[in-house]
KEKE-3310 file (N, C-alpha, C; in steps of 0.2 Angstrom, whole numbers, plus 5000, padded with zeros to 4 digits):
npx = (5004:5010:5006:4999:4997:5007:5004:5013:5025:5017:5017:5019:5012:5009:5005:4992:4985:4968:4951:4938:4923:4911:4900:4888:4887:4892:4908:4925:4941:4958:4971:4975:4981:4989:4992:5000:4991:4979:4968:4969:4962:4963:4953:4954:4947:4930:4922:4910:4893:4884:4885:4891:4904:4901:4904:4904:4917:4926:4938:4945:4954:4961:4953:4940:4941:4948:4947:4947:4950:4950:4960:4955:4941:4938:4929:4930:4938:4936:4940:4936:4935:4934:4936:4939:4938:4944:4943:4944:4934:4931:4924:4916:4910:4895:4887:4893:4900:4915:4922:4937:4942:4952:4953:4958:4970:4980:4974:4979:4991:4986:4975:4983:4990:4981:4975:4985)
npy = (4994:5006:5017:5026:5041:5046:5055:5067:5061:5049:5032:5015:5001:4989:4976:4967:4954:4951:4948:4959:4965:4976:4987:4988:4977:4964:4958:4959:4956:4960:4972:4976:4990:4996:5010:5022:5033:5029:5017:5008:5001:4992:4988:4974:4963:4960:4949:4945:4940:4950:4968:4984:4995:5008:5017:5030:5033:5030:5033:5038:5026:5010:4996:4996:5006:5014:5011:5022:5023:5034:5034:5040:5039:5027:5017:5005:4989:4973:4956:4941:4924:4907:4890:4889:4901:4918:4934:4952:4965:4981:4994:5009:5023:5018:5010:5006:4992:4986:4973:4963:4949:4935:4922:4906:4910:4918:4933:4941:4949:4959:4965:4970:4980:4988:4992:4999)
npz = (5000:4996:4989:4996:5004:5018:5033:5042:5053:5054:5056:5050:5058:5056:5043:5034:5024:5022:5025:5024:5032:5030:5039:5032:5026:5014:5008:5007:5000:5004:5009:5025:5033:5047:5056:5066:5067:5060:5053:5038:5023:5009:4997:4987:4981:4978:4987:4990:4988:4985:4988:4993:4994:4999:5010:5022:5026:5015:5004:4988:4977:4976:4966:4972:4981:4996:5013:5027:5043:5056:5071:5082:5080:5083:5095:5102:5102:5098:5100:5092:5093:5086:5083:5069:5065:5066:5071:5071:5078:5074:5082:5077:5084:5092:5084:5071:5066:5060:5053:5053:5046:5048:5045:5050:5056:5069:5077:5086:5085:5076:5083:5094:5087:5082:5094:5099)
capx = (5000:5015:5004:4995:5002:5006:5005:5020:5024:5013:5021:5015:5013:5008:5001:4990:4980:4963:4944:4934:4916:4908:4894:4882:4887:4897:4914:4931:4948:4962:4976:4974:4988:4988:4997:4999:4986:4973:4967:4968:4960:4963:4949:4956:4942:4923:4921:4903:4888:4882:4887:4895:4909:4899:4904:4906:4924:4930:4941:4947:4960:4960:4947:4934:4943:4952:4943:4951:4947:4955:4961:4951:4935:4937:4927:4931:4941:4934:4943:4931:4938:4932:4941:4940:4937:4947:4942:4944:4929:4932:4918:4916:4904:4891:4883:4896:4905:4920:4925:4942:4942:4959:4952:4961:4976:4979:4973:4983:4995:4982:4972:4987:4992:4975:4974:4991)
capy = (5000:5011:5023:5030:5046:5046:5061:5068:5057:5043:5026:5009:4997:4982:4975:4960:4952:4948:4949:4965:4964:4982:4987:4988:4970:4962:4955:4961:4953:4966:4973:4981:4993:4999:5015:5025:5038:5027:5010:5009:4995:4993:4982:4972:4959:4959:4942:4944:4939:4957:4973:4990:4999:5014:5019:5037:5034:5028:5038:5035:5022:5004:4995:4997:5012:5013:5013:5025:5024:5037:5030:5044:5037:5020:5017:4999:4984:4966:4950:4935:4918:4901:4885:4890:4908:4923:4941:4958:4969:4988:4998:5016:5024:5012:5007:5004:4986:4985:4966:4960:4942:4933:4915:4902:4913:4922:4940:4944:4955:4964:4968:4974:4985:4993:4995:5004)
capz = (5000:4996:4986:5001:5007:5025:5037:5045:5060:5054:5055:5049:5064:5053:5036:5034:5019:5026:5023:5028:5032:5032:5043:5027:5022:5009:5010:5003:5002:5003:5013:5030:5035:5053:5057:5073:5066:5057:5049:5030:5020:5001:4995:4981:4978:4981:4988:4993:4983:4983:4993:4991:4999:4999:5017:5023:5027:5010:4999:4981:4978:4972:4962:4976:4986:5002:5019:5031:5050:5061:5078:5086:5079:5086:5102:5105:5098:5101:5097:5092:5090:5087:5081:5062:5063:5070:5068:5075:5076:5076:5083:5076:5088:5095:5079:5065:5067:5055:5055:5050:5047:5047:5044:5055:5059:5075:5076:5092:5083:5072:5088:5097:5083:5082:5101:5100)
cpx = (5004:5012:4999:4999:5001:5007:5011:5019:5021:5018:5017:5017:5012:5004:4999:4985:4975:4956:4941:4927:4913:4902:4887:4882:4892:4903:4920:4937:4952:4967:4974:4981:4985:4993:4996:4993:4979:4973:4966:4967:4959:4959:4951:4951:4936:4922:4914:4898:4885:4885:4891:4899:4908:4899:4906:4913:4928:4932:4944:4953:4960:4954:4940:4935:4946:4947:4948:4947:4952:4955:4956:4943:4933:4935:4929:4934:4939:4937:4938:4935:4934:4937:4943:4940:4940:4946:4943:4938:4931:4925:4920:4910:4901:4888:4887:4902:4909:4923:4931:4943:4949:4959:4954:4967:4975:4978:4976:4987:4991:4979:4977:4990:4987:4974:4980:4995)
cpy = (5006:5018:5028:5035:5046:5053:5061:5065:5051:5037:5019:5004:4989:4982:4968:4959:4948:4950:4955:4964:4971:4982:4986:4981:4970:4959:4956:4958:4959:4966:4978:4984:4997:5004:5018:5031:5035:5019:5011:5002:4996:4987:4980:4967:4960:4952:4940:4943:4946:4961:4978:4992:5006:5018:5027:5038:5032:5034:5034:5031:5016:5002:4997:5003:5009:5015:5016:5026:5028:5034:5034:5042:5030:5020:5011:4994:4977:4961:4944:4929:4912:4896:4887:4897:4913:4929:4946:4963:4976:4992:5006:5019:5018:5008:5004:4998:4985:4978:4965:4953:4939:4925:4911:4905:4917:4929:4944:4950:4960:4968:4972:4980:4990:4996:5000:5002)
cpz = (5000:4993:4990:5004:5015:5028:5040:5052:5060:5052:5054:5055:5061:5047:5036:5028:5022:5022:5027:5027:5034:5036:5038:5024:5017:5012:5005:5005:5000:5008:5018:5032:5042:5054:5064:5073:5063:5055:5042:5027:5013:4999:4988:4977:4982:4981:4990:4987:4981:4989:4990:4997:5000:5006:5017:5023:5021:5006:4993:4982:4973:4968:4966:4981:4992:5008:5024:5038:5054:5068:5083:5085:5082:5093:5105:5100:5101:5097:5098:5089:5091:5084:5074:5060:5068:5067:5074:5073:5079:5077:5082:5079:5091:5090:5073:5068:5061:5057:5050:5051:5044:5046:5051:5059:5065:5074:5082:5090:5079:5078:5092:5093:5083:5089:5102:5106)
residu = (MET:SER:ASP:ILE:GLU:MET:ALA:THR:GLY:GLU:GLU:THR:LEU:GLY:GLU:TRP:THR:LEU:ASN:TYR:VAL:PRO:PRO:VAL:GLY:GLY:ARG:TYR:THR:GLY:LYS:LEU:GLN:VAL:THR:ASN:HIS:ARG:LEU:LEU:PHE:ASP:ALA:GLN:PHE:ASP:THR:SER:VAL:SER:GLY:THR:LEU:GLY:GLU:LEU:LEU:VAL:THR:GLY:GLY:GLY:PRO:HIS:GLY:TYR:LEU:SER:ILE:PRO:ARG:SER:ALA:ILE:SER:ARG:VAL:ASP:VAL:LYS:THR:SER:PHE:PHE:LYS:LYS:LYS:VAL:VAL:VAL:MET:VAL:GLY:GLU:GLN:GLN:ALA:HIS:THR:PHE:ASP:TYR:GLY:MET:LEU:SER:VAL:LYS:LYS:ILE:ALA:ALA:ALA:ILE:GLN:GLY)
# end
């Protein structure tokens, strides 16, 4: 995700290829980049039957656009795990659940990077 302009003092804390499920539905495969200022998701493939990435926080970018969530907008980070599915749910306010699904792989490092 090197084509994203970073703010002064902004540093990448980690990058992962995973699935993103937006609050409005759908499912996208792409790259999540966590920085000390925000979360960035570059949607590379729409893997849902239907759905749009027409979120308020989306800015121009790849085939579907970039999702950018400022750290200041995050109200809570939840880790949900089962035997076959591990995911991090980022709450923006009390209503918007942004889910990052890492399949069977551990989400501990992702959650730690998001929580700062």
